[in-house]
C-alpha positions in Angstrom: 106.9 133.7 56.6 105.7 131.0 54.2 107.9 128.2 53.0 107.8 129.6 49.4 108.9 133.0 50.6 111.7 131.5 52.7 112.9 129.4 49.7 112.8 132.5 47.4 114.7 134.5 50.0 117.4 131.9 50.5 117.8 131.4 46.8 118.2 135.1 46.2 120.8 135.4 48.9 122.8 132.4 47.6 123.6 134.2 44.3 124.5 137.6 45.8 128.1 138.5 45.7 129.8 138.6 49.1 131.3 142.0 48.4 129.3 144.8 46.8 130.3 145.6 43.3 131.0 149.2 43.9 133.9 148.4 46.1 135.7 146.2 43.6 137.2 149.0 41.4 138.4 150.9 44.4 140.0 147.9 45.9 141.7 147.0 42.7 143.0 150.5 42.3 144.4 150.5 45.8 146.1 147.1 45.2 147.6 148.3 41.9 148.9 151.5 43.6 150.5 149.4 46.3 152.2 147.1 43.8 153.4 150.2 41.8 154.9 151.7 44.9 156.5 148.5 46.0 158.3 148.0 42.7 159.1 151.7 42.1 162.6 151.6 43.7 163.8 148.5 41.9 161.9 148.4 38.6 161.2 152.0 37.6 159.8 151.0 34.1 157.4 148.5 35.6 156.1 151.0 38.1 155.5 153.5 35.3 153.8 150.9 33.1 151.4 150.0 36.0 150.7 153.7 36.5 150.1 154.5 32.9 148.2 151.4 31.8 146.1 150.8 34.9 145.8 153.9 37.1 145.9 157.0 34.8 143.2 157.7 32.3 145.1 159.5 29.6 141.9 160.3 27.7 140.2 162.0 30.6 139.5 165.7 29.9 137.8 168.3 32.0 135.4 167.1 34.5 135.0 163.6 33.1 136.3 161.8 36.2 
């Protein structure tokens, strides 16, 4: 491997995210669901707000999901 190739490889790896982008929405959804479930017993309105604003797509119809 040449020095130029090694430098290019190291430079490209430096800017790569440490976690693949496709996992971020799923992780965020799981975290929001856990927060919603945690506050559901004490703050019913907050749990419903998290559910409706962040976790449910009200405009989804048919097989859009």
